[in-house]
Every structure is written in structure tokens, then in C-alpha cells.
N, C-alpha and C positions, 0 to 999 in steps of 0.2 A: 674561759676559761673556769668557766659553772661546768658542773653534769660530769657524762663518763659518753665515749664512743664508742659504740658496742656495730660488729660485723656481725651482718645478717647470711650469711653464707648462700642460704636457700635462692635468697636475691642476686647477691653479692653487691652488699654494701654497704656503706658505713656511715654510718648516723649518730651524729653526736643528741643525747638526752638528755633531761637533767638529773636532778640527783637519785636514787630511790625514796627515800624519806618523800619530799614534795611530790615524783613520780607517781605514789602509791596515792596520795591523798588525790591529789588530780582526777586521775585516772579515774578513782572510783567514787566520785564526787555526786553524781547522777545515783548512785546507792541510798545517798543520805533521804530522808530518816527512815526507808525502808533497813536498813541496814545503819543499825547508829555508828559514830566513831567507836565505844568500845567493845562494842559489837566486833567492826572490821579487825582490830586492833588481836582482838582475839585469836577470827578468822589468820590471821595475818602469821600465825605460829603453830595448822592446824598442817599434817601430811597425810596428802591421800593414796594408796595408791592405783592400778585403776589393772586389772588384765584381760589384754584382748584389745586393741585397737581399730580391729574395724566400728561396727557398731560402737564401742570406747571410745571413737573419736567424737563421736558426739559431745559427753557425757565428760570427755575431758577438758572439751571447749566451752561449755558451758560454765566447767567450777572456774577453768581456768579467766575466763571474760568477767565473771561473776568477784572474781577474786575470791574464794568457797576459802581456801585455804594456801599457805605459803612456800608449800612443795607439796611434790605432784611424783611419784613411781609411779615411770609405765613399762608395763611387764608387754613385748610382743617380738617374739621369734618370724613373722612371716611377715612379705614383700605385698606390698597392693596386683594388682590384676584390673585389668578390666571391667572384673565381673564386680568388682568391687564398689563400682564409680557410679552406680547405679542408688548408693546409700550415704557414699562420704564428702564432704562436702572439699572434693578439692576436683582436681584439673588431671588430664589426663597426661601430663609431664610428671605428674608423682608416680605412674605405673613403677615398680623394679625399687624404689623406694623400701628399707622400710619400716613399717606400718608405726612402731613406736618415734623412730627418729623423724618420720614425716610431721609427726602430730605436733612433735615437743619442736620443731622448726616455726609450724604453725604461731605456738603459742609462742614463740621468743621473738613474733614481730607482734603482739599484742603486749604483749609484758615482759622484760627483757631481764628485770626485777624476781622474775616467779622462779624457787628454782627449782628446774627440772630434772630429777633420774632415772636414764635409755637403761631397760635390760632385753637388748634384746637377743637375746637365746633365749627370750617369754620366761617362762612360773614352771622353775624344774624342783619344784622341793628343796634346796637344796639349802646346807650350810644362809649362805649370803640373802636368799631368798626367802627365807623364813626370818633372820633378822633385819629385815627391810620392811615383813609388813606387821612382826613383836611390834615396835616403834609406828607403825602407825594405827593414826588414829579414825580412819576409817578402811575397807575392801569395797571394789565393787567388781564385779565379775561380769565382765562379760566376754569371757573365752570360749571355743565351740566345743569343746573337750570335757563329754561329762565326766569322765577320769581325773579333771583337774576341778571341777564347779562341784564335786564330791573331795576332794580328796582339802578346798580352800575351806567348804566348812567344818570341813572335821577340828581343822587347823581353826577356825572361828569359836567352836564351841572349846575347845579345849583353853584358848588364851584368852577369851571370854571378847568379840572382838564384833562389831559388827561388821556384818556383809551386802549390802544390796545388791540387785539384780534388774536388769528393763529387757523385758521383750520382748519388744519391735509387734506388739501384736497388742491391740484393742488401751492400750494403755496396763496393758498390768505387771506391777512391782510388785519382785519380793526381798522384800526387808526380814528380815531374824537378827532381830538384836542381843545376839548371845552377852552381851555385857549387862544383859539388863534380865534376858531370860535365859540364866546361862539351863535349864532342864529343858530347852525347846530341840525334840530330834533335826536333823538336817533336814532341809524344806518341806519343814512343820511337819515333818509324818507321813509323809503325799508315798515313803519309797520302805517303810515296817514292811519286812517281807519280800522283798526283790533282789533278784540276786543283779545285783549293784556291777554287773559284768556284763550286762546286757543289756546295753543301751538301747533297743530298741522298746525292751518290757522298761526301761527306766523312762523315756520318754510316756510313751503312755500312759502310764499310770501319776508322770507331772504335769501334764493334760487335764484339763479341765475343759468340759465338751458343753458346759451349762457356758464358760466364757468366752474358751476360743472360735473364731469362725468358721463355720463351714468349710469359706474357699482352705486357711489356714488346716484343719484335720484333713482334709484333700490330698493337701503337697505333701503334706506328713508323709501319705502312702504312697505318695512319688518316687523317696526319696530312696534313690540306689537303682532307682530304673532311669527316670527322662531326668533327677534333680541328684543334683548330688549331696543338698543340706538343706533346710527347710526356705524358706523366700526370707526376703526383709526390705521394706521398700521406707525409702528416706524418709516420709510423711512423719511418719512411726519411730524408727530410728534418733528422729529431731527431734521429735517429740519426748520420745524417751530420759534421752541426754539430758532433757532440760528439766523432767519430772522427777528424775534422776541428784539430779543437779539441787534441785529445792527440796530434795528432803533431807539429803548430808547436809545442808544448813538447817535448817532445822533444830537435825542431831546433834549437832555441832555445839552450835548454841545453846541445845539445855531444850525446845519448843519440843511439844507435841506435834 
């Protein structure tokens, strides 16, 4: 008579679980006291938006598993292909699934009480998309489109929103806190005097050859020739997701 019945469509099972408050308390019990009771309650009322659920899948899963927020908005129009399976924690049965829908199903099986909003059209900058980002406490950019990356940063700068991104390359994180530093130029000024429509020129200016590995630099020279996009390894994607989740938690809790 206690709790709720939850249907899990991906595994086609109906499971009885305990009520929301008790479920959250028990599931986050081992977070204490690295995250204390007051902090967990605060996080339960925060909202995070993630654009791009390939590499972004690792971010979403880390945030959801640690329960760093109470609501997640997942933007992606694309479906999983076999080539995605080199870096996503999922099996070949996920091929053909929309990436945001698939991630939402993974989260459902971890925490049915986490509010997940799925936008299967991806981020297009329309009225509804803008409204979602306006109410979000944090925006995470893991999309492949440079046009969208630039558009997201312009939005965050205008509306004083923080934006986080991991690059799946040697632990590099991009953090732009426009709420605290509204005058900071997008991408930290690396794209000043750059033709933003020239994606190769944008890529070259965003890469710091002193940080990026030789193999990644070589890979960039092969884009459009032997490969269609930049390489991403599972170890670095998973590490990036964990690093973003940690950084987002620090930010949401007002920590340095």
C-alpha cells in the first residue's frame, strides 16, 4: 500500500518503489556528508539544460546519478549509430533511439522522481527553447555544431547564464560564468576578429596547441578527409562528464 508503481518502457517492467521523499533520502544517503542535507535539498530545486546527448550522455548520467539537480532538460535531434558506441555507456540495442530519449530512459531507471524534459528537435533557438534556458540555472554545451555553440554563448552572455563544456581531450573544461563576469567575451575572446561562418578557422582559433595533444591536432587536419568529425574516446568522455558534474555542483552550491 506504500509508494508508487513505475513503468519502465525500455525494459518493459512495472516496479513498485518507495515514495519520493524517502526514495531521494535513501538514494542519496551515501552522498552525506560530502553533500550535506541542506545542500541536497537546495540541489533538488535546481534545473540544468544539456544540449547534445552523445558526449553529453556522460554529463547527464553523472548529474542524475549524483542528483545534482531536480530537473534536467535534454536537447538532441539525433539518433544513436554504431559509431557512437565507442564512447556511450550503452549497448547496440540503443541504435536508432533518439539520444535524448535514450538518456531519459537511463535516468528513469536510476531515479524515476527526477524531472526529465526531452526535446527531440534539439536546440533551435525558438521561443520554447529560449524559455527553457531562461529558467535553467546551468547550461551545458555538448553539441557538435559550432553555430549553436556560438549562439548558446551569445544567449548566456545576454541573459547572464553560466555555460559549461568538456572537450573530451586531456581533461580540458570550458567554463564561462556570464552571471559573475558579464563582460567576458564569448569563448574567452579566442574568436575575436574571426569569421564565425568559417568553421575551420573557428576550430583553429579555439585550439591551444600547447594543451591539445599531437594526435588530436593531426585528427583535426583529417576532418573531411578520412574522418567526418573530431575523435572522442570513452575514457575522456566519461572523465569529462564527471568533471562537468563536479564543476556544476560546486557552482550550484556557491562554492569556488
